[in-house]
N, C-alpha and C positions, 0 to 999 in steps of 0.2 A: 480426576472428579473431574465431569462436565457440567458446563455450567452455561446456558443463554446469557447475552448480553442484549437485551430489545434495544431496538432504531430509539422507543419515544427516550431511554437514557442516556441518550448522547446529550451531549454539549451542543449549545445552538448560541452562535453569533452572528450579525448582520451589520454590516459597517456600511453598507449602500451599495460602495462596489464589488464588496463581497458577502455570499451568503456562505456561512461553512457550518456544517457538523463535526462534533469534536467526540473523537469514540474516547478519548483517555485525556486525561485533565490537561488542557491546554489553554494559554492567554491569561483570560480574566476568568475562566471558567476550570471549578476549582470540585471536585468529586474524588472523597478519600476511598472510594468503593473502584475508582477507575483510573490508575496509576499506571496502566501496561500492565503488558506480560513479559516476563523473562526481559530480553532484552530489547524487547517492541515497548517503544515510550510513548509513539504517536502515530495516529492514523487520522486523518482531515478529510474530508469528504469538500472540496472549496467549487463550486458555481462563481466565476468571476467575469463581472460584465464586461461589453469588448471595450478596447480600449484604456484599457485600467489595467492592475497587476500589483505584482508585489515588489517594489525599487527596489535597489540595489542596499544588501544589506549581509550578514557576515554572520558567518560558523566554525566551530572547530570540534574535531571529534564526535564526528557524529555522520551516519550512513546515512544520507537522504534518499529516500527514491520516489520518483515521480510517476504517476501511473495516467495518461491523459484518455480522457470515456468519450471527449467530445470536443470539439472544435483543435486550436492549435497553440501553445505557449511557446514565447519567444525566447528564449536563453542564453544568457550572456554571462560570461564570470571570469575572473581576476587571473585565470590561466589560459585564457585569451579563445576559449571555447564563445563561439557565435554559432548557435543552432537553433533549428526549429522542433517542435517533439508535438506530430500530430496524433488527431484518435486512434489507439493499437500501439503506440508509440511509450516504449518505458527510458527514462535516465536515473541512472545513478552518478550521485556524487559522494564520493569519499574525502569529508571534509579534511582528515588529520591536523596539521598543524593549523589549518585555517585558509577561508577563500571567502570571498566577497561574491556575490552573483543576483541577478533580479531574472525575474520571471514574469513576464508579461503576456498580455493580451491583446497584441494589435489588429485582430480578424473583425470583422462587422457581427459574430454571432458571441454566445455565449458560449465562454470554457469552462469544461466541467471535468476536475481531474482528482484524484487522490494524492496526497501527499504522505510520506512514511518516514519516520526516523527511527533507527535504532541505535542502540549506542556499542561502538566497537569493542574487536575482544587488544586490542592494542591501542593506544594513543600517540598524537604527534607524529604520525607516519603522513608521504609524500600525500598530498590530495592528488586525486584522480578523480578521472569522466569517464562515465560508458553511457550509450545506448543502443537500444534496440528494439527492431518491432516484432508483435506478437503476429502469428498466423490465426485467422478465423476457423481454422477447420482441423484443429486439436481439440480435445478434450480437458487436455490437462498440459500444459505448457510450463515448464520450469523459467521465472524471470532472474533468477539470482541463487549463486550458489556459494558455498560457504569454501571451495576449490576452483581454479580457473577449469572451463571448460566449456566447449563449444556450445554455441546459439543459448548463452545464457551470461548474466552477468553474476562479478566475481565481488563480492560479498565480505567483507572484514570483520565475520563472525561466524560464531556457529550456528548456520541458519541458512533455511533454504524456503525460498519463495516462489509459488506457484502461481497461475492464472486457468480458474477451470471456466470453460466456457460450454453448457452444457443446456440441451432439449429436453421437452419432459419425459418422463419415465425411464431417462437415463441413468445409469448408477457409475458413480466415479470413487476408488480406491484412494483415500488420500496416504501419502507418502510420508512414512514416520523413519525415521532415524534418530530426532531426539525423544524428550519429555513431555515438552510443552507445545501448544499451540495454538492458533487459533484461524477460524475460518469467517471473513468480512464477507458475507451478501451482498455484493453491489445491486443486484437486481432480480427478482423471478423469487421462488420459492422450491424448499427443499427440506429434507431431515435426514439427518446423522445418529444413528442407534435411537431413535423413536425421539428425538428431541429436535421441534419443525422449528425453521427460520424462514422468515418473511424478507422484505428486502431493508435493507440497512441493520439487521440484526446479525449478529456474531454468536459463533460457538468458542467458549473458551476449554480448555484442555490444561488441565496442570497434572497429568499425571499419566504414567503409561496406558493405554489401552490395545488389545490384543489387534483388533482390527476397527475402522473407521472409514463407513462405507457411506457416501453420500447419496442419497435418492432425488433426482428432480420432482417436482411436484409441476414445475412451471418453466419453461426456457428462461434462461437466466445468465448470470457471470457470477464469479467469487474469487477472491483471493486467500490461499491459504497459506499460515504461515507454520513451518516446523521447529520450532525452535527449541534450544539444551538449556 
């Protein structure tokens, strides 16, 4: 079954320093219709004001992926990592037995990023940190894979995550290894099997489809989650 999750169905929270959109129930916003899909539990679009951010806090047993769309985030964690993730880069933390970390905007411009959580297939594993840079010349680039592979981060779940970077009239076949899927349109416009999507919309896939082809109606970008 295919269905569209519209932008205006997302949750919204404004904390002064943070302007957030929630694709799935998160924090004080709860909608029983939107609790995630398969192992994908959180997809937040965050805009963080300069010189503010997420102070040190803890997680365990979660795969946490951050994709920076604009600006830069300064990351520090209890594993000893101190790094900066800039626009076009992704980080993946496997929280496992537990980590603490902070994600701060130390720049003079607004930080725009996606924060994504997936449940892992195994609990209490050793925490890990990974970071990659995405290229701008590939219409389809794999961000995370369920097994180690070159140029992609290794996620501890039966899931594959891809970034689509498209031009108007371009067609991209969405890779399918599993039954479920979620296509989140970061910006631009397009359609999949006659379902039209605009910025902030998502296509939810909850059964096997013989073929899913994305047709770009305007330049833009999206994330595709292939989920078991």
